[in-house]
Backbone as JSON Lines, residues from 0, in Angstrom:
{"i":0,"aa":"M","n":[0.8,8.4,17.06],"ca":[0.45,7.69,15.84],"c":[0.55,6.19,16.08]}
{"i":1,"aa":"N","n":[-0.54,5.48,15.89],"ca":[-0.57,4.04,16.11],"c":[-0.04,3.31,14.89]}
{"i":2,"aa":"P","n":[0.8,2.26,15.1],"ca":[1.27,1.5,13.95],"c":[0.14,0.71,13.32]}
{"i":3,"aa":"A","n":[0.35,0.33,12.08],"ca":[-0.67,-0.44,11.36],"c":[-0.85,-1.8,12.04]}
{"i":4,"aa":"P","n":[-2.08,-2.32,12.05],"ca":[-2.29,-3.62,12.68],"c":[-1.55,-4.72,11.91]}
{"i":5,"aa":"I","n":[-1.15,-5.73,12.65],"ca":[-0.4,-6.83,12.05],"c":[-1.38,-7.79,11.39]}
{"i":6,"aa":"P","n":[-1.14,-8.18,10.16],"ca":[-2.05,-9.13,9.5],"c":[-2.11,-10.46,10.25]}
{"i":7,"aa":"P","n":[-3.25,-11.13,10.23],"ca":[-3.4,-12.38,10.98],"c":[-2.39,-13.46,10.59]}
{"i":8,"aa":"E","n":[-2.04,-13.54,9.29],"ca":[-1.1,-14.6,8.9],"c":[0.29,-14.35,9.49]}
{"i":9,"aa":"L","n":[0.67,-13.09,9.67],"ca":[1.95,-12.8,10.31],"c":[1.89,-13.07,11.8]}
{"i":10,"aa":"R","n":[0.75,-12.76,12.4],"ca":[0.61,-13.07,13.84],"c":[0.69,-14.56,14.08]}
{"i":11,"aa":"A","n":[0.14,-15.35,13.17],"ca":[0.2,-16.81,13.33],"c":[1.61,-17.34,13.12]}
{"i":12,"aa":"A","n":[2.4,-16.68,12.28],"ca":[3.76,-17.15,11.99],"c":[4.77,-16.75,13.05]}
{"i":13,"aa":"A","n":[4.47,-15.74,13.85],"ca":[5.45,-15.18,14.79],"c":[6.01,-16.21,15.78]}
{"i":14,"aa":"P","n":[5.18,-17.07,16.43],"ca":[5.77,-18.01,17.39],"c":[6.75,-18.99,16.74]}
{"i":15,"aa":"L","n":[6.44,-19.46,15.55],"ca":[7.35,-20.39,14.88],"c":[8.66,-19.7,14.51]}
{"i":16,"aa":"L","n":[8.6,-18.44,14.11],"ca":[9.82,-17.71,13.8],"c":[10.7,-17.56,15.04]}
{"i":17,"aa":"A","n":[10.06,-17.32,16.19],"ca":[10.83,-17.21,17.44],"c":[11.52,-18.53,17.78]}
{"i":18,"aa":"V","n":[10.81,-19.64,17.58],"ca":[11.4,-20.95,17.86],"c":[12.57,-21.22,16.92]}
{"i":19,"aa":"R","n":[12.39,-20.9,15.65],"ca":[13.45,-21.17,14.67],"c":[14.7,-20.34,14.95]}
{"i":20,"aa":"L","n":[14.52,-19.06,15.28],"ca":[15.68,-18.24,15.61],"c":[16.35,-18.77,16.88]}
{"i":21,"aa":"G","n":[15.55,-19.18,17.85],"ca":[16.11,-19.75,19.08],"c":[16.95,-20.99,18.81]}
{"i":22,"aa":"M","n":[16.52,-21.82,17.87],"ca":[17.29,-23.02,17.53],"c":[18.61,-22.65,16.85]}
{"i":23,"aa":"I","n":[18.57,-21.67,15.95],"ca":[19.8,-21.24,15.27],"c":[20.8,-20.71,16.3]}
{"i":24,"aa":"L","n":[20.32,-19.87,17.21],"ca":[21.22,-19.27,18.2],"c":[21.69,-20.27,19.23]}
{"i":25,"aa":"A","n":[20.86,-21.25,19.6],"ca":[21.3,-22.28,20.54],"c":[22.41,-23.13,19.92]}
{"i":26,"aa":"G","n":[22.25,-23.48,18.65],"ca":[23.3,-24.24,17.97],"c":[24.58,-23.44,17.86]}
{"i":27,"aa":"L","n":[24.46,-22.15,17.58],"ca":[25.64,-21.3,17.49],"c":[26.32,-21.18,18.85]}
{"i":28,"aa":"A","n":[25.54,-21.05,19.91],"ca":[26.12,-20.95,21.25],"c":[26.86,-22.23,21.63]}
{"i":29,"aa":"A","n":[26.3,-23.38,21.28],"ca":[26.98,-24.65,21.56],"c":[28.29,-24.75,20.78]}
{"i":30,"aa":"L","n":[28.27,-24.32,19.54],"ca":[29.49,-24.33,18.74],"c":[30.56,-23.43,19.36]}
{"i":31,"aa":"I","n":[30.16,-22.26,19.83],"ca":[31.1,-21.32,20.43],"c":[31.74,-21.93,21.66]}
{"i":32,"aa":"A","n":[30.93,-22.54,22.53],"ca":[31.48,-23.15,23.74],"c":[32.47,-24.25,23.39]}
{"i":33,"aa":"R","n":[32.12,-25.11,22.46],"ca":[32.99,-26.23,22.1],"c":[34.27,-25.75,21.42]}
{"i":34,"aa":"A","n":[34.15,-24.84,20.49],"ca":[35.31,-24.43,19.7],"c":[36.22,-23.47,20.47]}
{"i":35,"aa":"F","n":[35.65,-22.54,21.22],"ca":[36.47,-21.55,21.91],"c":[37.19,-22.13,23.12]}
{"i":36,"aa":"L","n":[36.7,-23.23,23.69],"ca":[37.42,-23.85,24.8],"c":[38.77,-24.39,24.35]}
{"i":37,"aa":"K","n":[38.91,-24.67,23.06],"ca":[40.18,-25.18,22.54],"c":[41.19,-24.06,22.3]}
{"i":38,"aa":"H","n":[40.74,-22.81,22.3],"ca":[41.62,-21.69,22.01],"c":[41.68,-20.77,23.23]}
{"i":39,"aa":"P","n":[42.78,-20.8,23.97],"ca":[42.85,-20.01,25.21],"c":[42.6,-18.52,25.02]}
{"i":40,"aa":"R","n":[42.95,-17.95,23.88],"ca":[42.75,-16.51,23.73],"c":[41.27,-16.15,23.57]}
{"i":41,"aa":"H","n":[40.41,-17.13,23.25],"ca":[38.97,-16.86,23.08],"c":[38.14,-17.28,24.3]}
{"i":42,"aa":"V","n":[38.75,-17.89,25.29],"ca":[37.97,-18.4,26.44],"c":[37.23,-17.27,27.14]}
{"i":43,"aa":"A","n":[37.83,-16.1,27.21],"ca":[37.21,-14.99,27.94],"c":[35.92,-14.5,27.31]}
{"i":44,"aa":"V","n":[35.69,-14.77,26.03],"ca":[34.46,-14.27,25.4],"c":[33.34,-15.3,25.38]}
{"i":45,"aa":"I","n":[33.59,-16.51,25.85],"ca":[32.55,-17.55,25.78],"c":[31.31,-17.12,26.54]}
{"i":46,"aa":"L","n":[31.46,-16.79,27.83],"ca":[30.27,-16.44,28.63],"c":[29.58,-15.17,28.15]}
{"i":47,"aa":"P","n":[30.31,-14.08,27.86],"ca":[29.59,-12.89,27.36],"c":[28.88,-13.14,26.03]}
{"i":48,"aa":"L","n":[29.51,-13.94,25.19],"ca":[28.88,-14.23,23.9],"c":[27.66,-15.11,24.08]}
{"i":49,"aa":"W","n":[27.75,-16.1,24.95],"ca":[26.59,-16.93,25.27],"c":[25.46,-16.07,25.81]}
{"i":50,"aa":"A","n":[25.81,-15.17,26.72],"ca":[24.78,-14.29,27.31],"c":[24.12,-13.44,26.23]}
{"i":51,"aa":"R","n":[24.91,-12.92,25.3],"ca":[24.34,-12.07,24.24],"c":[23.41,-12.89,23.34]}
{"i":52,"aa":"L","n":[23.83,-14.1,22.98],"ca":[23.0,-14.91,22.09],"c":[21.7,-15.33,22.76]}
{"i":53,"aa":"T","n":[21.78,-15.79,24.02],"ca":[20.55,-16.23,24.71],"c":[19.64,-15.04,25.0]}
{"i":54,"aa":"R","n":[20.23,-13.89,25.3],"ca":[19.41,-12.7,25.53],"c":[18.71,-12.28,24.25]}
{"i":55,"aa":"A","n":[19.41,-12.34,23.12],"ca":[18.78,-11.98,21.85],"c":[17.63,-12.93,21.53]}
{"i":56,"aa":"A","n":[17.83,-14.23,21.79],"ca":[16.76,-15.21,21.53],"c":[15.56,-14.93,22.42]}
{"i":57,"aa":"R","n":[15.79,-14.62,23.71],"ca":[14.67,-14.33,24.62],"c":[13.95,-13.05,24.22]}
{"i":58,"aa":"R","n":[14.7,-12.01,23.86],"ca":[14.08,-10.75,23.46],"c":[13.24,-10.95,22.2]}
{"i":59,"aa":"F","n":[13.76,-11.7,21.23],"ca":[13.01,-11.95,20.0],"c":[11.74,-12.76,20.31]}
{"i":60,"aa":"E","n":[11.87,-13.73,21.21],"ca":[10.7,-14.54,21.58],"c":[9.63,-13.69,22.26]}
{"i":61,"aa":"R","n":[10.04,-12.81,23.18],"ca":[9.06,-11.92,23.82],"c":[8.4,-10.98,22.81]}
{"i":62,"aa":"L","n":[9.2,-10.46,21.89],"ca":[8.65,-9.58,20.86],"c":[7.65,-10.31,19.98]}
{"i":63,"aa":"M","n":[7.97,-11.53,19.57],"ca":[7.05,-12.3,18.75],"c":[5.78,-12.65,19.52]}
{"i":64,"aa":"A","n":[5.9,-12.91,20.83],"ca":[4.71,-13.19,21.64],"c":[3.79,-11.98,21.69]}
{"i":65,"aa":"R","n":[4.38,-10.79,21.83],"ca":[3.56,-9.57,21.83],"c":[2.88,-9.35,20.48]}
{"i":66,"aa":"L","n":[3.64,-9.61,19.4],"ca":[3.05,-9.44,18.07],"c":[1.94,-10.46,17.84]}
{"i":67,"aa":"T","n":[2.1,-11.68,18.36],"ca":[1.07,-12.71,18.22],"c":[-0.23,-12.27,18.9]}
{"i":68,"aa":"E","n":[-0.09,-11.61,20.05],"ca":[-1.26,-11.13,20.78],"c":[-1.85,-9.87,20.15]}
{"i":69,"aa":"G","n":[-1.19,-9.33,19.14],"ca":[-1.69,-8.13,18.49],"c":[-1.3,-6.86,19.2]}
{"i":70,"aa":"K","n":[-0.38,-6.96,20.16],"ca":[0.05,-5.77,20.9],"c":[1.22,-5.13,20.18]}
{"i":71,"aa":"T","n":[1.31,-3.82,20.34],"ca":[2.46,-3.13,19.77],"c":[3.67,-3.39,20.66]}
{"i":72,"aa":"P","n":[4.84,-3.46,20.08],"ca":[6.04,-3.7,20.87],"c":[6.29,-2.57,21.86]}
{"i":73,"aa":"R","n":[6.82,-2.92,23.02],"ca":[7.15,-1.92,24.01],"c":[8.35,-1.11,23.54]}
{"i":74,"aa":"P","n":[8.38,0.18,23.89],"ca":[9.56,0.95,23.54],"c":[10.78,0.46,24.31]}
{"i":75,"aa":"S","n":[11.93,0.66,23.73],"ca":[13.17,0.21,24.37],"c":[13.39,0.96,25.67]}
{"i":76,"aa":"R","n":[13.88,0.21,26.68],"ca":[14.2,0.82,27.96],"c":[15.69,1.13,28.0]}
{"i":77,"aa":"P","n":[16.07,2.14,28.78],"ca":[17.5,2.41,28.89],"c":[18.2,1.23,29.55]}
{"i":78,"aa":"G","n":[19.48,1.1,29.28],"ca":[20.27,-0.02,29.79],"c":[20.28,-0.06,31.31]}
{"i":79,"aa":"H","n":[20.48,-1.25,31.87],"ca":[20.49,-1.42,33.32],"c":[21.85,-1.0,33.87]}
{"i":80,"aa":"S","n":[21.83,-0.6,35.12],"ca":[23.09,-0.22,35.75],"c":[23.76,-1.48,36.29]}
{"i":81,"aa":"G","n":[25.04,-1.43,36.45],"ca":[25.8,-2.56,36.93],"c":[27.15,-2.57,36.27]}
{"i":82,"aa":"P","n":[27.9,-3.64,36.49],"ca":[29.22,-3.68,35.87],"c":[29.1,-3.72,34.36]}
{"i":83,"aa":"P","n":[29.99,-3.04,33.67],"ca":[29.91,-3.06,32.2],"c":[30.17,-4.46,31.68]}
{"i":84,"aa":"P","n":[29.47,-4.84,30.62],"ca":[29.68,-6.18,30.07],"c":[31.08,-6.31,29.47]}
{"i":85,"aa":"T","n":[31.56,-7.53,29.42],"ca":[32.86,-7.78,28.81],"c":[32.77,-7.43,27.34]}
{"i":86,"aa":"P","n":[33.68,-6.58,26.86],"ca":[33.58,-6.19,25.46],"c":[33.86,-7.37,24.53]}
{"i":87,"aa":"L","n":[33.08,-7.44,23.49],"ca":[33.26,-8.46,22.47],"c":[33.9,-7.81,21.25]}
{"i":88,"aa":"P","n":[34.55,-8.57,20.41],"ca":[35.09,-7.99,19.18],"c":[33.97,-7.34,18.37]}
{"i":89,"aa":"T","n":[34.32,-6.29,17.66],"ca":[33.3,-5.55,16.91],"c":[33.51,-5.59,15.4]}
{"i":90,"aa":"A","n":[34.55,-6.24,14.95],"ca":[34.81,-6.29,13.5],"c":[33.68,-7.04,12.8]}
{"i":91,"aa":"H","n":[33.36,-6.58,11.62],"ca":[32.3,-7.22,10.83],"c":[32.72,-8.64,10.46]}
{"i":92,"aa":"G","n":[31.94,-9.63,10.87],"ca":[32.21,-11.02,10.55],"c":[33.3,-11.67,11.39]}
{"i":93,"aa":"W","n":[33.59,-11.12,12.56],"ca":[34.69,-11.65,13.37],"c":[34.45,-13.1,13.8]}
{"i":94,"aa":"L","n":[33.2,-13.47,14.03],"ca":[32.92,-14.83,14.49],"c":[33.19,-15.85,13.37]}
{"i":95,"aa":"V","n":[32.89,-15.49,12.14],"ca":[33.18,-16.38,11.01],"c":[34.69,-16.49,10.79]}
{"i":96,"aa":"V","n":[35.4,-15.39,11.02],"ca":[36.86,-15.45,10.9],"c":[37.43,-16.4,11.96]}
{"i":97,"aa":"A","n":[36.89,-16.33,13.18],"ca":[37.41,-17.16,14.27],"c":[37.03,-18.64,14.12]}
{"i":98,"aa":"L","n":[35.81,-18.91,13.67],"ca":[35.32,-20.3,13.63],"c":[35.17,-20.85,12.23]}
{"i":99,"aa":"R","n":[35.45,-20.08,11.24],"ca":[35.48,-20.48,9.83],"c":[34.17,-21.11,9.37]}
{"i":100,"aa":"H","n":[34.3,-22.26,8.72],"ca":[33.13,-22.85,8.05],"c":[32.02,-23.23,9.01]}
{"i":101,"aa":"E","n":[32.36,-23.55,10.25],"ca":[31.3,-23.93,11.2],"c":[30.4,-22.75,11.51]}
{"i":102,"aa":"A","n":[30.99,-21.58,11.74],"ca":[30.17,-20.39,11.97],"c":[29.5,-19.92,10.68]}
{"i":103,"aa":"A","n":[30.17,-20.13,9.55],"ca":[29.58,-19.74,8.27],"c":[28.29,-20.51,8.0]}
{"i":104,"aa":"A","n":[28.22,-21.75,8.48],"ca":[26.99,-22.53,8.32],"c":[25.83,-21.87,9.06]}
{"i":105,"aa":"Y","n":[26.09,-21.36,10.27],"ca":[25.03,-20.67,11.01],"c":[24.72,-19.31,10.38]}
{"i":106,"aa":"A","n":[25.73,-18.68,9.8],"ca":[25.47,-17.42,9.09],"c":[24.53,-17.66,7.92]}
{"i":107,"aa":"C","n":[24.73,-18.77,7.21],"ca":[23.84,-19.1,6.08],"c":[22.42,-19.37,6.57]}
{"i":108,"aa":"Q","n":[22.3,-20.07,7.7],"ca":[20.97,-20.34,8.25],"c":[20.26,-19.04,8.63]}
{"i":109,"aa":"L","n":[21.01,-18.14,9.29],"ca":[20.4,-16.88,9.69],"c":[20.04,-16.03,8.48]}
{"i":110,"aa":"E","n":[20.89,-16.04,7.47],"ca":[20.61,-15.27,6.26],"c":[19.37,-15.8,5.55]}
{"i":111,"aa":"A","n":[19.23,-17.12,5.47],"ca":[18.04,-17.71,4.85],"c":[16.79,-17.38,5.67]}
{"i":112,"aa":"F","n":[16.92,-17.41,6.99],"ca":[15.81,-17.09,7.88],"c":[15.34,-15.65,7.65]}
{"i":113,"aa":"L","n":[16.31,-14.73,7.54],"ca":[15.96,-13.32,7.36],"c":[15.41,-13.04,5.96]}
{"i":114,"aa":"A","n":[15.75,-13.87,5.0],"ca":[15.3,-13.64,3.62],"c":[13.88,-14.14,3.38]}
{"i":115,"aa":"E","n":[13.34,-14.92,4.29],"ca":[11.98,-15.44,4.09],"c":[10.97,-14.29,4.14]}
{"i":116,"aa":"P","n":[9.94,-14.37,3.32],"ca":[8.97,-13.26,3.26],"c":[8.3,-12.96,4.6]}
{"i":117,"aa":"Q","n":[7.96,-14.0,5.39],"ca":[7.28,-13.74,6.66],"c":[8.21,-13.03,7.64]}
{"i":118,"aa":"T","n":[9.48,-13.44,7.68],"ca":[10.43,-12.78,8.58],"c":[10.63,-11.33,8.16]}
{"i":119,"aa":"A","n":[10.8,-11.11,6.86],"ca":[11.0,-9.74,6.38],"c":[9.78,-8.88,6.69]}
{"i":120,"aa":"A","n":[8.58,-9.45,6.56],"ca":[7.37,-8.68,6.84],"c":[7.26,-8.34,8.33]}
{"i":121,"aa":"L","n":[7.63,-9.3,9.2],"ca":[7.57,-9.01,10.64],"c":[8.61,-7.98,11.04]}
{"i":122,"aa":"I","n":[9.78,-8.04,10.44],"ca":[10.8,-7.04,10.75],"c":[10.33,-5.67,10.26]}
{"i":123,"aa":"A","n":[9.65,-5.63,9.12],"ca":[9.12,-4.37,8.61],"c":[8.07,-3.8,9.56]}
{"i":124,"aa":"H","n":[7.28,-4.7,10.2],"ca":[6.26,-4.26,11.14],"c":[6.85,-3.84,12.47]}
{"i":125,"aa":"S","n":[8.0,-4.4,12.8],"ca":[8.57,-4.15,14.11],"c":[10.06,-3.83,14.0]}
{"i":126,"aa":"P","n":[10.42,-2.57,14.0],"ca":[11.84,-2.21,13.94],"c":[12.64,-2.77,15.11]}
{"i":127,"aa":"Q","n":[11.97,-3.09,16.25],"ca":[12.67,-3.68,17.39],"c":[13.31,-5.01,17.01]}
{"i":128,"aa":"A","n":[12.66,-5.76,16.12],"ca":[13.24,-7.04,15.68],"c":[14.56,-6.8,14.95]}
{"i":129,"aa":"G","n":[14.61,-5.76,14.15],"ca":[15.85,-5.43,13.46],"c":[16.96,-5.05,14.43]}
{"i":130,"aa":"R","n":[16.59,-4.34,15.5],"ca":[17.6,-3.96,16.5],"c":[18.13,-5.18,17.24]}
{"i":131,"aa":"I","n":[17.31,-6.19,17.42],"ca":[17.77,-7.42,18.08],"c":[18.7,-8.2,17.15]}
{"i":132,"aa":"L","n":[18.37,-8.23,15.88],"ca":[19.08,-9.09,14.94],"c":[20.34,-8.46,14.34]}
{"i":133,"aa":"R","n":[20.42,-7.13,14.31],"ca":[21.58,-6.49,13.66],"c":[22.92,-6.87,14.27]}
{"i":134,"aa":"P","n":[23.08,-6.91,15.61],"ca":[24.39,-7.32,16.15],"c":[24.77,-8.76,15.76]}
{"i":135,"aa":"L","n":[23.77,-9.63,15.66],"ca":[24.04,-11.02,15.25],"c":[24.52,-11.04,13.81]}
{"i":136,"aa":"C","n":[23.88,-10.25,12.96],"ca":[24.28,-10.19,11.56],"c":[25.69,-9.65,11.43]}
{"i":137,"aa":"R","n":[26.02,-8.67,12.25],"ca":[27.37,-8.08,12.17],"c":[28.44,-9.09,12.55]}
{"i":138,"aa":"M","n":[28.23,-9.81,13.65],"ca":[29.27,-10.75,14.08],"c":[29.4,-11.94,13.12]}
{"i":139,"aa":"L","n":[28.33,-12.25,12.38],"ca":[28.39,-13.36,11.43],"c":[28.71,-12.89,10.01]}
{"i":140,"aa":"G","n":[28.94,-11.6,9.84],"ca":[29.37,-11.1,8.55],"c":[28.29,-10.99,7.5]}
{"i":141,"aa":"L","n":[27.03,-10.9,7.92],"ca":[25.94,-10.75,6.95],"c":[25.88,-9.3,6.49]}
{"i":142,"aa":"P","n":[25.3,-9.05,5.33],"ca":[25.22,-7.66,4.82],"c":[24.48,-6.76,5.8]}
{"i":143,"aa":"Q","n":[24.79,-5.47,5.74],"ca":[24.21,-4.5,6.67],"c":[22.68,-4.47,6.61]}
{"i":144,"aa":"G","n":[22.1,-4.68,5.43],"ca":[20.64,-4.6,5.3],"c":[19.92,-5.89,5.61]}
{"i":145,"aa":"A","n":[20.62,-6.92,6.09],"ca":[19.98,-8.22,6.29],"c":[18.9,-8.18,7.35]}
{"i":146,"aa":"A","n":[19.07,-7.38,8.4],"ca":[18.1,-7.36,9.49],"c":[17.36,-6.04,9.58]}
{"i":147,"aa":"T","n":[17.26,-5.32,8.49],"ca":[16.52,-4.07,8.52],"c":[15.13,-4.29,7.98]}
{"i":148,"aa":"H","n":[14.3,-3.31,8.18],"ca":[12.95,-3.44,7.67],"c":[12.89,-3.15,6.18]}
{"i":149,"aa":"Q","n":[14.01,-2.71,5.6],"ca":[14.06,-2.47,4.16],"c":[14.69,-3.67,3.48]}
{"i":150,"aa":"P","n":[13.96,-4.43,2.69],"ca":[14.6,-5.53,1.98],"c":[15.61,-4.99,0.98]}
{"i":151,"aa":"P","n":[16.69,-5.74,0.73],"ca":[17.66,-5.24,-0.24],"c":[17.04,-5.07,-1.61]}
{"i":152,"aa":"A","n":[17.47,-4.03,-2.31],"ca":[16.92,-3.76,-3.63],"c":[17.37,-4.84,-4.6]}
{"i":153,"aa":"I","n":[16.43,-5.4,-5.29],"ca":[16.73,-6.43,-6.28],"c":[16.6,-5.77,-7.65]}
{"i":154,"aa":"P","n":[17.67,-5.77,-8.42],"ca":[17.56,-5.13,-9.73],"c":[16.57,-5.88,-10.6]}
{"i":155,"aa":"P","n":[15.81,-5.14,-11.41],"ca":[14.84,-5.83,-12.26],"c":[15.56,-6.7,-13.28]}
{"i":156,"aa":"T","n":[14.96,-7.82,-13.57],"ca":[15.56,-8.7,-14.57],"c":[15.25,-8.14,-15.95]}
{"i":157,"aa":"P","n":[16.24,-8.12,-16.82],"ca":[15.98,-7.58,-18.16],"c":[15.04,-8.52,-18.91]}
{"i":158,"aa":"P","n":[14.21,-7.95,-19.77],"ca":[13.29,-8.81,-20.53],"c":[14.09,-9.73,-21.46]}
{"i":159,"aa":"E","n":[13.53,-10.9,-21.66],"ca":[14.19,-11.85,-22.56],"c":[14.09,-11.34,-23.99]}
{"i":160,"aa":"P","n":[15.15,-11.52,-24.76],"ca":[15.06,-11.07,-26.16],"c":[14.02,-11.9,-26.9]}
{"i":161,"aa":"P","n":[13.35,-11.27,-27.86],"ca":[12.34,-12.03,-28.59],"c":[13.0,-13.15,-29.41]}
{"i":162,"aa":"T","n":[12.28,-14.23,-29.49],"ca":[12.82,-15.35,-30.27],"c":[12.65,-15.04,-31.75]}
{"i":163,"aa":"P","n":[13.69,-15.29,-32.53],"ca":[13.58,-14.99,-33.97],"c":[12.6,-15.95,-34.63]}
{"i":164,"aa":"P","n":[11.94,-15.48,-35.67],"ca":[11.0,-16.39,-36.36],"c":[11.78,-17.53,-37.0]}
{"i":165,"aa":"P","n":[11.13,-18.66,-37.17],"ca":[11.83,-19.79,-37.78],"c":[12.24,-19.46,-39.21]}
{"i":166,"aa":"A","n":[13.37,-19.98,-39.62],"ca":[13.88,-19.72,-40.97],"c":[13.0,-20.44,-41.99]}
{"i":167,"aa":"A","n":[12.86,-19.81,-43.12],"ca":[12.07,-20.43,-44.19],"c":[12.79,-21.69,-44.69]}
{"i":168,"aa":"F","n":[12.0,-22.64,-45.14],"ca":[12.57,-23.9,-45.63],"c":[13.25,-23.67,-46.98]}
{"i":169,"aa":"T","n":[14.47,-24.12,-47.04],"ca":[15.19,-24.06,-48.32],"c":[15.61,-25.48,-48.66]}
{"i":170,"aa":"P","n":[15.37,-25.89,-49.88],"ca":[15.75,-27.26,-50.24],"c":[17.26,-27.4,-50.28]}
{"i":171,"aa":"A","n":[17.71,-28.6,-50.08],"ca":[19.15,-28.87,-50.09],"c":[19.69,-28.66,-51.49]}
{"i":172,"aa":"P","n":[20.87,-28.08,-51.59],"ca":[21.44,-27.86,-52.92],"c":[21.82,-29.19,-53.56]}
{"i":173,"aa":"T","n":[21.77,-29.17,-54.88],"ca":[22.19,-30.39,-55.58],"c":[23.69,-30.52,-55.49]}
{"i":174,"aa":"L","n":[24.14,-31.73,-55.37],"ca":[25.56,-31.97,-55.2],"c":[26.26,-32.04,-56.56]}
{"i":175,"aa":"E","n":[27.32,-31.29,-56.64],"ca":[28.15,-31.32,-57.84],"c":[29.56,-31.67,-57.42]}
{"i":176,"aa":"P","n":[30.32,-32.3,-58.3],"ca":[31.71,-32.6,-57.92],"c":[32.48,-31.32,-57.68]}
{"i":177,"aa":"P","n":[33.45,-31.34,-56.77],"ca":[34.2,-30.13,-56.48],"c":[34.92,-29.55,-57.71]}
{"i":178,"aa":"C","n":[35.35,-30.36,-58.56],"ca":[36.04,-29.88,-59.76],"c":[35.45,-30.65,-60.93]}
{"i":179,"aa":"P","n":[34.72,-29.98,-61.82],"ca":[34.0,-30.71,-62.87],"c":[34.94,-31.46,-63.82]}
{"i":180,"aa":"R","n":[36.14,-31.03,-64.01],"ca":[37.03,-31.73,-64.95],"c":[37.68,-32.96,-64.33]}
{"i":181,"aa":"A","n":[37.78,-32.98,-63.02],"ca":[38.44,-34.13,-62.38],"c":[37.48,-35.29,-62.29]}
{"i":182,"aa":"R","n":[38.04,-36.46,-62.2],"ca":[37.19,-37.65,-62.09],"c":[37.12,-38.02,-60.61]}
{"i":183,"aa":"W","n":[35.95,-38.07,-60.09],"ca":[35.71,-38.42,-58.68],"c":[34.73,-39.59,-58.65]}
{"i":184,"aa":"P","n":[35.19,-40.82,-58.82],"ca":[34.26,-41.94,-58.88],"c":[33.49,-42.13,-57.57]}
{"i":185,"aa":"W","n":[34.12,-41.88,-56.5],"ca":[33.44,-42.05,-55.21],"c":[32.36,-41.0,-55.0]}
{"i":186,"aa":"F","n":[32.48,-39.8,-55.63],"ca":[31.51,-38.75,-55.44],"c":[30.16,-39.09,-56.05]}
{"i":187,"aa":"A","n":[30.19,-39.73,-57.18],"ca":[28.92,-40.11,-57.83],"c":[28.18,-41.12,-57.0]}
{"i":188,"aa":"R","n":[28.9,-42.08,-56.42],"ca":[28.23,-43.07,-55.56],"c":[27.7,-42.39,-54.28]}
{"i":189,"aa":"H","n":[28.47,-41.47,-53.74],"ca":[28.04,-40.79,-52.53],"c":[26.82,-39.91,-52.79]}
{"i":190,"aa":"A","n":[26.8,-39.19,-53.88],"ca":[25.66,-38.35,-54.23],"c":[24.43,-39.19,-54.49]}
{"i":191,"aa":"A","n":[24.6,-40.37,-55.1],"ca":[23.45,-41.24,-55.38],"c":[22.89,-41.8,-54.07]}
{"i":192,"aa":"S","n":[23.75,-42.08,-53.11],"ca":[23.23,-42.64,-51.85],"c":[22.48,-41.58,-51.04]}
{"i":193,"aa":"L","n":[22.79,-40.3,-51.2],"ca":[22.09,-39.24,-50.49],"c":[20.75,-38.9,-51.13]}
{"i":194,"aa":"A","n":[20.58,-39.18,-52.38],"ca":[19.36,-38.81,-53.09],"c":[18.2,-39.69,-52.71]}
């Protein structure tokens, strides 16, 4: 079964999306190198994390190039043999916990990137893009559905209540003293000035 052809406007947008994701990941990689060098317990993950980020950027760029040419994405190949990669933390949002607001800024950029209609449409056309982006979303603490081909369900907005018709005009009541038997000299002057 052949996948549906990619619309021309999405094919035209694919190279720019690859560049933008590459810039987000390059900035994140630079932040990781600078910040983790100050913390001895995180030094061991700098190179594996850099490798993961640059590999994700290259894979996304190759995928977008294939989509630009109108080719269907290649099926995933089994992993290469060799020494196992250094394990990275797997907790949801661990990078934001480690780097706080600096990593949160990149999480916001990635979340905005994924929320754009063109990005969502390309991910819907290519599940491989979601597989590339999901580990990045996990380490930055983004919602599970951020990099899937299914956009998050947006609840319908309730209809606005109808505006009530304008009230009928009623003339102002005539002013009477609060107590008819009492003498209120100031009230007569005040009532006359309002008339």
